[in-house]
N, C-alpha and C positions, 0 to 999 in steps of 0.2 A: 351443487352445480349452479353457476350463475346464469342470468338471463342471456348474457353474451355467448357463453359456452353452448347454451341450448340452441340459440339461433344460428350461430356460425361455428359449428364444431370443427369443420375442416380448417377454417382460417385460424382458429385458436390453436389447433395442433401444429399448423405450419409456423405460427409465431413462436410457440414453445420450442419447436425444433430449431428454428433460427437462433433463438436466444441461447439454447444449449450448445449449438455448434459455435456460436460466437464466443461464449464463455470458455469452451474447451480450447479454442484456438488462442484466446487471450492468455489462458493459463500456460499453454505450450510456449507461446512467445515470451511470457514472463520468465519461465524456467530457462529458456534459451538465453534470454537477456542476462540472467544472473550467472549463467555458466560460461558464456562466451565473451571474452575480453575483446576479441576482434570485432564482433558485432557492435558492442558498445562504442568502440573507437570510430568505426565507420559511420554509424548512425549519428553520433555526436558531431563528427566532422561535417557530415552532410547537412545536419540541421544548422550548424553555425555558418557554413558556406551558403546555404540557402538564404539565411538572413542577410548576410553581406551582399550577395548577388541581388537580392530584392531591393535593398536600400540603394545600392549603386545604380541599379536600373532606374529607380524612381528619380534619383538625382540627375542622371544623364538625360532621361526623358524630359525632365523639367527644364534643364539647361538648353536642350535642343529646341524645345517648344518656345521658350522665352526668347531665344535669339531669332528664331524664325519670325515670331510675331513682332518683335522690335524692329527687325529689318523691313518687314512688310508694312508696319505702321509708318516708319520714317519715309519709305518710298511712296506710300499712299498720300501722306501729307504734302510731300514735294509735288506729286502729281496734281493734288488739289489746288495748290497755289498756281501752277502753270495753267491749269484749266480755268481758274478764276481770271487770269489775265486775258485769256481768249474771250471769255464771256463779257468782260468789261468792254473790250473793243467792239464786240458784236452789238452791244446794247447801248452804244454812245448816243445813237440818234433817236432813242425812244423818248416819247413825250411824257414828261413826269406827271402831267395832269390827266392823261388819257388812260383809261382802264379797259377800253373796249377791245383793243387788239393786242393786249398784253399776253394772252395765252398763245396767240399765233407767233408773236415775236419770241416768246420763250421757246416755243417748239423749233423755230428757226435757229435760234442760238444753240439749242441742244443738238440739232442736226449738224450745224457747223462744227460743234465740239467733237462729234463722233464721226466726222468725215474721214476717210482713209488718208487723204493727203495731209490733213491737219494733224492726225494722230502721229504721223511720222515726225512732225516738228515738235510736238509737245509731249509725246508719250515717254514714259519712264519704264524701261524694260524690267526693272526690279519690282515695279508696282504691279505689272500685269494688266490684264483686261479689267474694265470697269464699266459701270452703268451710271451715267450722270442723271441728276434730278435738279431742275431749276424751279424755284418757288418765288412768287411775288410776295416779298415780305411786307411791302407797303399796304397791300390789300388783304393782309391776313386778318380774318375776322376774330372778334373777341368772343362771340357766342360759341359755346362748346358744341361740337358736332358739325359745324360749318367747315367748308373746305375752301382754301385760297386758290388763286390761279397758279397752276404748276405745269410742268412738263416732265415726263419720265415716271418711273414707278414710285410715286410719292408715298403710297401705302406701305412700302417696305422700310421707310425711314421711321425709327422709333420716336415716340413722343418726347421722351426726355432729351434726345439729341436735338429735336426741333426747338425746344424751349431754350436750350443752351445757345444755339446759333442765333435765335431771335434776339438774344441779349448781347449780340456782337462778340461772341466767343467762338474760338476754334474748338471743335469737339470731335471725338472719335468714340465709336462703340461697336461692339461685336454683337450681332443679332442673328437669330435663326428664323427664316421665313419659309412658308410653304408655297410652292409653285406647282405647276403642272407636272414637272419632272420629279417632284418630291421635295423634301426639306433641303434647304440650302443655307449654309452658314456664310454670313457676309460681314466684312469690315466696312463700316459706314463712316466716312469723313465728311464733316460739315464745315462750311466757311461762309461768313457774310460777304456779300459782293455789293459794292456801291457803284451804281451806274446811272448817269443822267438824273441824279437826284432821287432815285428810287432805291429802297433797301431790298436787295435780293438775297436769297440763300442758295448756295450751291452745295449739293450732296453728291458724293461719289461712292458708289456701291461696288466693293471689290470682293468677288467670290474667293473663299478660302479653300476651294477644292484641292488645289495643288498642295497647299500647306497641310491639309488634312491627310492627303495621300503620303506626304513626306513623313508626318508624325506616325501614321500607321506603319509605314515601312520601318521607321526607327523602333517602334514598339515590337513588331514581329521579330526584327533582328535581335533586339535585346532579349526577348523571350526565348527564341531559339538558341541564341548564344549562351544565355544563362543555363538552359537545360543541358546543352552540350557540356558546358563547363562543370555543372554539377555531376554529370555522369563521369566525366574525366576525373574529377576530384574523388568521387566514390571509388573508381577503379584504382587510382593511384594510392588512395588511403588503404584500400583493401590489400593491395600488393605489398605496400610497405609494412602494414601491420602484420600481414601473414609472415613476412620474413622475420619479424621479431617474435610472434606468437608461436610459430611452428617449433622452434627449438625449445621453448618453454613447455609446450605440450609434450614434446618428445622426452624432456626431462621428467615431466610428471609421470608419463607412462613407465619410464625406466625406474623411477622411484617406487611406483606401485609394485612393479615386478620384484624390485629389490626387497620391498617390505614383505612380499609373499614368500620370501625365502630363496629367491634366485639371486644369490650373492655375486654371481659372475656378470651381472648386467652392467653395461657401461654405455656412456653417450659417445656418439661419433664426433670427433674433433676435426672441423674443417676450417682452414684459414687461420688467421691470427687476430681476428677482431674480438670485440667484447663477448660475443656469443661463444666463440671458440675458447676464450679464457674461462667463461662460465662452465662450459662442458669439461674443460681440463680440471677446474677446481672441483666440480661435481665428481669426476672420476677419482680424484685423489681422496675425496671424502669417502666415497664408496669403498675404495680399497682399504682405507684405514678402518672403517666400520667392519669390513669383512674380516680383517685380521683380528680385531677386538672380539667380534662375535665368535670366531673360531676359537680364540683363546678362552673365552668364557664357556663355550660348549665343552672344550677339552677339560677345563677346570671343573665344570659341573659334572661331567662324566666321571672324572677322577673322584670327585667328592661323593657322588652317588655310589660308585663302586666301593670306595673306602667305607662308607656308612653301611652298605649291604654286607661287605666282607667282615667288617668288625662285628656287626650284629650277629652274623652267622657263627663267627668264630667264638663269640662270647656265649653262645648257647650251651656248648658242651661244659665249660667250667661252671657256668651258672647252674646247670642241672646238677652237677656234683655238689656245688655249694648248697643248693636248695635241699638236696637229700640229707646232707649233714645237718643243716639248720633245722629241718623237720624233726630229725632224731633228737637234737638238743632241745627243741621246743616241746616235744612230747615228754621229755624227762625233766622239764624245768622245775617241777615241784620238789625234786630231790636236790636241787641246787640251792646254795645260799640266796638270799633275797637279791643282792646286787647282781649276781650271775644270772639269775632267772630274768631280771629286767633286761639285761644285755641280750639274752636270747630272744626276748620278745621284740626288742628293737631291731635285731638282726633279721628276723623274719619279716618285719614291716618294711625295712629297707629293701630286702630282696623282692618283696612284692612290687615295690615301686620300680626297682631296677628291671624286673621282668616287663612291667607295663611300658617303661621307656624303650626297651629293646623292641617290643612289639610295635610301638609307634614309629620307631626309626625304620624298621623293616617296611611298614606300610608307607611311610613317606618316600622311601627309596623306590618302591614299586610305582607310586603315583608320579614321582619325578621321571622315572624311566618310561612312563606311558604304557606299562604292561598291566595296569589294574583294569579289571573288567567287571561288568555288572551281571548279576544273576537275578533277573527280574521275574516276578510272578505277580499276577493280579490277585490281590488279597485285600481284606479289610484292615486298613491301617490302624484302626482303634486298638486291635490286639497288640500291634507293635508298640504303640504308645504305652499300653498297660505294662508290657514287659520292661520297657525302659524305666518306668516309674518304680517297678518292683526291684530293678537292679540297683537303684540309688536309695532304697528305703533305709538300708543300714546306715549309710553316711548321713542321710537326713535326720535319722533318729539320734545319732551321736552329736550332730551339730544343733539339734533342737529346732530345725527348720521344717515346717510342714509343707508338703507338696499338694497343691490343689489342682485337680484335673477336671477339665471341662470338655466333654465330648458330645457330639450330636447323638440323638437317640437311635438313628438309623445307620445302616452300613455306609462306610466311606471307602469305596473300592478304588484302588490305583495300582498301576504297574510299577513296583519298586523292588529294590534289593533289600530284603528284610534285615539282613545283618548290618548293612551300611546305614540304613535309616535308623535302626535301633542304636547304633553307635553314635550317630549325630545327636539324637535326642538325649542319650545318656551323657554325652560330653556337655551339652547345653545345660542339662539339669544339674550336673556336678558343678559346673562353673557358677550357676545361679545360687546353689546352696552355699558354695564357698564365699560368695560375696553378698549373701542375703541379710547378713547382720541379724540373724534370728527371726526375720520376718517371713511370712509365707511366700512360697514360690508358686506361680500360676502357669499351667500349661494348657493352652487352648488349641482346639482343632476345628477347622472349618473348610468347606469345599464348595466349588461351583462346578459348572459344566466342564471346564478345561483344566483346573488346577486344584491342588490341595495345599493347605497352609497350616503350619504349626508355629505357635509363638510361645516362648519361655520368658516369663517376666518375673524379675525380682524387685524388691523395694529397698535395696541396700545402698551401698556407697555411690553407685552410678558411674558415669563416665564424664570426663572433661571434654570440652570442645576439641574435635579432631581425633579423639581416641577411638571413635567408632570404626575407623578404617584400620587402626593399628592392632585391634584385638585379634585379628587373624594372622598376624605376623608370628613366625615361629619363635618360641621362647620369650615372647614379649610379655611383660607384666606391668599393669598400671601403677602399682606401688610395690617396688621390690622389697621394701622393708616390712611389708605386711605379712603376717603369718598366714599360711594357707591351711584350710581345714581338711581338704581332701587329699593333699599331697600329689597334685597333678604333675604331669611331665612338661607342660608348656606347649605341647603339640596337638592337644585335643581340638582346639578351634581351627587350626590349620588343616588338620585331617578332615574336619567336618565340612569346611567350605570346598575342599577338593571332592569329597563325596557328593556334595550338592551339585557341583558342576558335572560330575559323571552322570547324574540323573537328568541333566539338562535343566536344572533349577537354579535358584538363587538363595543365598544366605545373607541377610541384612542385619545390621546392628543399630541400636539406638540407645542413648543414655544421657542422663542429666545428673549433675551432682545433687545428692540428697533426694532424688526422685527414683533412683534405681536404674536398671538396664533391661532391655528387651531384645531378644533375638528372634527373627522371623525366617522360617524356612518355607520356601514356596517351590513345589514340585509339579510337573505336568502329570495329569492322571493317566495319560497314554504316552509311552516312550516313543522316541523318534518324531514327536510332534513338538514343534518349537513353542516355547512359552511366550505368549504375547500379553501385553497389557499389564494390569496391576496384579493384586493378590486378593484372595478372599478375605484376608484379615488386614486391617490397617496397622501402621507402625507409628507409635505404640498402640496396641489394641485398647479398647475401653476396659475399665476394671469390671470384671463380671459381676462382682457383688453389688456394683452401683446400678446395674441394669442388665441382669443376666436374662437371655432369652428363655422362654418357658421350655423349649425343647432340649436345653443343655442339661447335662448331668455333671455334678461336681463330686469328685472323690478326693478326700483329704487323707494323706498318709502322714500321720502325726509322728512325734518323736518315738513313741513306743511301737510304731509299725502298725497300729490299728487303722482300719479303714472305716470311714463314715460316709455312707451313701446318702445323698440328698437329691430329691427330685424337685 
């Protein structure tokens, strides 16, 4: 625990809670943003509209302010020239050499300039009210800090403006001054005035209060108008987008129900616009798919019924032929050599034919959905051992040893023993057939939720893309290749269906020259969905290269002997 957490535990908890809530709301908004086209369109339109309204407001405000100030400045300059004429007339009699009564004369001229009667003659209504300032330029001291003779609020005139006017220039400047009523923004216009041989400066101070109010009204109007416009745009965009998105959402809902098997679902066709044409096309597509699905279902039912009926019907003649073949096979030593060999071939093919019929019946039950599980909680190691024992004869004939790696302790799972043994037997027979005489390894591992089996061979392997095709019925990687076990071509198809009945998975991996590996992953408890990965990787590591100490390897060699290795 940090020092901050020790000193402020409540604050730290609140901060963590706020961070958690903010993160949760952000994730919820991000999920809604990804799923909702309407939200993305409305927010995007609102963002772009906000940028446009902001730029337009800045431009309009700048234009209004510039025009107001330009008009104010022009009117103020005109007012300054009229006032300068009045000042010149009032100061014609001033003594150029006398400096004693200059302040009084300036004050008198200023009073004359601001008298009501004279204002009616020289005032410019566009300029507005003003405060005049008269300064005796001839007596302006050079020493910094000294003050010349003046009349009016001389301190409100900025220094830079005074310097410009003293150089016989007309100048204007906007300045903010502090008075008793507060800060006031002024437009100051300065002119040099020549009177009776003395250099005077006239300054007119125009308050910009009215202009500031006008600019404030413009700003508030633009702000309120912009917000109203944005709300209207958001509402209009939402309405328009909803009209487009709602049929799409309805189509998605209908498509989902159609995919769930409700083939009679259709969209409502309203009007003759593009959305109506989309709904009409969707309905035509749905009707066509419904007809094709029904045809496929009828064809599948006929196919399954045909396979089941043929398989059952062949049972009786096959039994009769089997009895006759067994009699001939038992007496084969009394036959000539060629006839005895024919009898052996007949029995072998009958065995294969019986296996094919059994697989066809099982496939028909799986296709019809009538296959069921008879699960029991048991130690799956015994099932693995029985599967290995069942292929020991064919592994001995092929010269392919089977290496078995089991955990030393019980591995209990709820499985159908018959189906699990059939899966392992099919995988082992397939590995022996493609093992090219090299060992076949079967590994078993388990965790809390799943149990996994891997059957690995080091034979010809699989080409890219063949890992998904191996479970196709009657598919063979190399049709010209001779099979060792005489399989029916349905073993892996039945195996993956049995795995799905258990709620598990059957995966395949292979590389040319490296062999192939099949991994079966089953849940340890039925009716519990299998999540995550598997206790064994695919392909698993070679046990001989790094076998865990707890594993036990059992090798079934060509002669059927077992070698236990701890």
